[in-house]
C-alpha positions in Angstrom: 64.2 121.1 69.7 63.3 117.4 70.0 60.9 116.3 72.6 63.0 113.9 74.9 59.9 111.8 75.4 59.8 111.0 71.7 63.3 109.5 71.7 64.0 105.8 72.1 65.2 104.5 75.4 69.0 105.1 75.9 71.2 102.4 74.3 68.4 100.8 72.2 69.3 102.5 68.9 72.8 101.1 69.4 71.3 97.6 70.0 69.2 97.9 66.8 72.1 99.3 64.8 74.3 96.4 66.0 71.8 93.9 64.7 71.4 95.6 61.4 75.1 95.7 60.9 75.2 92.0 61.0 71.9 91.5 59.0 71.9 93.6 55.9 68.5 92.4 54.7 66.6 94.4 57.4 65.7 98.1 57.8 64.6 99.7 61.0 63.6 103.1 62.2 62.3 104.8 65.3 58.9 106.4 64.6 59.0 109.4 67.1 55.4 110.4 66.5 54.2 106.9 67.6 57.1 106.1 69.9 57.8 102.7 68.3 60.4 100.8 66.4 59.4 99.7 62.8 61.3 96.9 61.1 60.9 95.3 57.8 62.7 92.8 55.6 64.2 94.6 52.5 62.9 92.0 50.1 60.2 93.6 48.0 58.2 90.3 48.0 58.5 89.9 51.7 55.6 90.7 54.1 57.9 90.6 57.2 57.2 93.6 59.2 57.0 94.4 62.8 56.5 97.4 65.1 56.8 97.7 68.9 58.1 100.4 71.3 60.5 97.8 72.8 63.6 97.4 70.7 64.2 93.8 72.1 60.8 92.6 70.7 61.6 93.8 67.2 65.2 92.4 67.5 63.7 89.0 68.6 61.3 89.2 65.6 64.1 89.9 63.1 66.3 87.2 64.7 63.5 84.6 64.4 62.9 85.5 60.8 66.5 85.9 59.5 
């Protein structure tokens, strides 16, 4: 059974997924152990990476760097 406190806030996974659907050069996942979003540009030569518990923060980061 998954600890409900380790899940992202309701609706945020959908927001991240919507961004990723329009921006195929990014990857994101929810780290349930650290309760944070982790995002990275898919380019192996890129050092673009961010992590934050608030999906809006990582979406802004990806938007600014897309």
